[in-house]
C-alpha positions, 0 to 999 in steps of 0.5 A, spaced: 633 141 773 638 144 768 635 147 762 639 145 756 643 150 752 641 152 745 643 148 739 648 152 734 647 152 727 652 154 722 649 156 716 654 156 710 653 159 703 656 153 698 660 151 693 661 146 687 668 146 689 668 138 693 674 141 698 671 147 700 665 143 701 669 139 705 673 144 709 666 147 711 662 140 714 669 138 718 669 146 721 663 144 723 664 138 726 670 140 730 665 145 733 662 140 736 667 136 739 670 142 742 663 143 744 660 138 747 655 141 752 651 144 745 648 140 740 652 143 733 649 142 726 651 145 719 648 146 712 648 151 706 643 155 703 645 152 695 650 148 691 653 143 697 650 138 701 647 138 707 642 144 705 640 148 711 633 145 711 637 138 713 641 141 718 635 144 723 632 137 722 638 133 725 637 137 731 630 137 731 631 129 731 636 130 737 630 134 741 632 141 740 627 146 741 632 152 741 638 154 737 643 160 734 643 160 727 651 164 726 652 165 718 659 162 717 660 168 712 664 175 713 660 180 710 653 181 711 650 180 703 644 177 700 644 171 703 646 173 710 640 179 709 635 175 706 635 168 704 637 165 711 633 169 715 627 167 709 629 160 710 630 159 718 622 162 717 620 156 713 624 151 718 619 154 723 614 152 719 616 145 718 618 144 725 613 148 729 615 149 737 621 151 735 625 157 736 631 160 734 635 167 735 640 169 729 647 171 730 651 176 725 656 175 720 663 174 722 665 181 720 672 183 719 674 181 727 681 182 730 682 175 731 681 174 723 685 180 722 691 177 726 689 171 722 690 175 715 697 178 717 699 171 718 697 169 710 701 175 709 707 174 713 707 166 710 709 169 703 713 175 705 719 172 708 725 176 707 720 182 706 720 189 710 712 190 711 714 198 708 715 195 701 709 190 701 703 193 698 697 188 699 691 187 694 685 184 699 680 180 694 674 179 696 667 176 693 664 181 691 657 182 691 651 186 688 650 189 695 654 195 695 653 195 703 657 189 702 663 191 697 663 196 702 665 191 708 671 188 704 674 195 704 672 196 711 677 190 712 682 193 708 683 199 712 683 196 718 689 190 716 692 196 714 692 200 720 698 200 725 702 195 720 706 198 717 704 195 710 705 199 704 698 199 703 692 195 702 688 195 696 681 192 694 678 189 689 673 183 688 673 176 684 665 176 681 659 182 681 663 188 684 669 192 680 674 192 681 677 185 679 683 183 680 687 185 675 684 192 675 686 192 683 693 190 680 694 195 675 692 201 681 697 197 686 702 199 680 700 205 679 700 208 686 708 206 686 708 197 688 713 193 686 712 187 691 705 185 692 701 180 696 694 178 693 690 176 699 684 172 698 678 174 702 675 167 703 674 163 708 676 156 705 678 153 699 674 153 693 673 155 685 672 163 687 679 162 691 683 159 685 680 164 680 683 169 684 690 165 684 689 163 676 688 172 675 694 173 678 698 168 675 695 171 669 697 178 671 704 176 673 706 173 667 705 180 663 708 185 669 715 182 670 717 189 673 712 187 679 714 182 684 707 178 686 706 173 691 699 169 693 697 168 699 692 163 702 684 163 705 684 164 712 682 156 713 679 153 720 683 156 724 683 156 732 682 165 731 675 163 727 673 157 732 672 162 736 669 167 733 663 163 731 662 161 738 663 169 740 657 170 735 653 164 737 654 167 745 651 173 742 645 171 739 643 167 745 644 173 750 640 177 745 646 182 743 646 182 736 648 190 734 646 188 726 648 194 722 642 196 718 645 204 717 646 202 709 642 196 708 640 196 702 633 193 703 632 199 708 636 205 705 634 207 698 642 207 696 643 210 690 642 206 684 638 201 688 632 204 690 628 199 687 630 194 693 628 198 699 622 194 703 623 188 698 620 181 700 624 176 702 624 169 699 628 161 702 633 161 697 631 153 696 637 148 696 637 144 690 636 138 695 631 140 699 626 134 699 620 136 693 624 143 692 626 145 685 632 151 685 629 156 679 635 161 680 640 162 675 646 158 675 651 161 679 658 159 679 662 158 686 
């Protein structure tokens, strides 16, 4: 008798933007359609339905006993490091008999870098790459390791592609912000800048990036600024999620703990070392209330 393959659980962040939430749900449905040999479900940590717990219940009701959870996140910040593992531990208590492995976030994979390059090309027709400076804008985090991963993506995007430069900014929680990032590009001599949101899907924060870019552009007529699109539900992203799934199933996770704020005493973050991780209760979880401060996503 053939043992069924472990199911795939896709863990998303969540957004108050319905179009962004629907993009995630459609992405999960497409994964399931492309891989009928495995059970696929997805849920959010916060802000959007369905909550991650409902997605686990959906799999259990299909008879699933084993699954691999993949965080649909570009960087390993608090949600990927703490909230999702804590939530999965809670689900194991809710559903005795299930087992799971936890995959790693997406990271600056070559496939996603190719998509970012394509997004730049879409808005730079008629320009030589050598005259284009890119401002890669990440979500921003209170976790310095997560912010450093965005800088790593920017460097990898610059390598070998012929851009004048690739600078980095954040739209929330971390410096430099978008206007400061654009100021830096100009200070370095840029006259043609592409603002590239480092986000998977549409949402409130990518919209904020575009809005802040337009505001800055209105007061800096000497600089030509163009806004690129988010990564989106591309074939490369679909393939990468399955790559992370297969890694998790095989046990080849290769998590980077060298600069994890919960393991290493980084300057200014010493109080986080060894901090206990608690489930991030989704507001739609039955019988639970979210006491976290309000987020804007």
